N, C-alpha and C positions, 0 to 999 in steps of 0.2 A: 500306490501309483505304479503303474507298467512303465519298464523302461523299454523303448524302442529303440532295436539295433537293425539297421538294414545290412545286407550282405554287399560288400565291396562291389563294385562292377568287374574291376581287374582281377577278382578272387579265382583261386582254382577250386573246383568243389570235388570232395573226395567221399565216397559212399563206401561203408564199410559193413559186409554183413559178417557177423561174428557167429562163430561156433566154437566148440571145445580145442579142437587141435588145428582149425586152420581158418584164414578169414578170407572172404571175397573181397578185393578192393576195384572201386571204379574210379577214374580220374577223368573230370571234363574240364577242359581248359575253357577260358573267357572269349577265346575267340571261335569256339566251335569247333567243327570238324569232327574227326574220329575219337570218342572217347578210349582210354586205356584202361584196361583190366589186368588184374593182377593177382596172383593167390599168393598169400604169406602165411606160412606155417607160424605157427604160436611158440617162435623161439628167440632168443634175443637177438640172434645173427640177423635172421628176417626182419625184425621190427626193427633195428638199426637200419639195415638196406632200406625200408622203406621211409624211416626219415630221412635220410640220405637223399633218396629220390625226391621226396617232397621239396627238401630244403635247396636243393638245385634249380627250382623252378624260379624262383628269386621273385616271386609273386606272395602276397597273403592267401593262406591256404584255410580254407573252412571244411570242416569233417562231420559227417553226420553218422551216427550209427544205429544198425538194426541189431539191439542188444540182447542177449539169451544169458539169463541167469546172470553170473558175475563174470562170464569170461573177457567182457570187454575192459574190466577195471586195468589191468595192467598195459594195454597198447594205449589206453585213454589216458591214464598218468604219463606214459612216454610221450605221446605227441603233446599233451599240455606242457609239459617241462620242456620241449624243445619250441614252445613258442606258437604252437597251431591254435588257431579258434575252432572250439567245436558247438 
């Protein structure tokens, strides 16, 4: 049987386009308005900065990846450990 999970209505949606050296991140808040765009370099420092930015929003975070090869695995693990939903 399939488990049905809906996206919380107050969740921040995060779309990440992965590549080997950098990731393009698009953040959409539930109240609408302008989406925020970030470029994250594939380094621990930038991954930590992204986690801090998302955690500071104080809302549920739902992350979607456009995964290329295995490049997404490190960032996906970091976001999962931080408690974000993917």
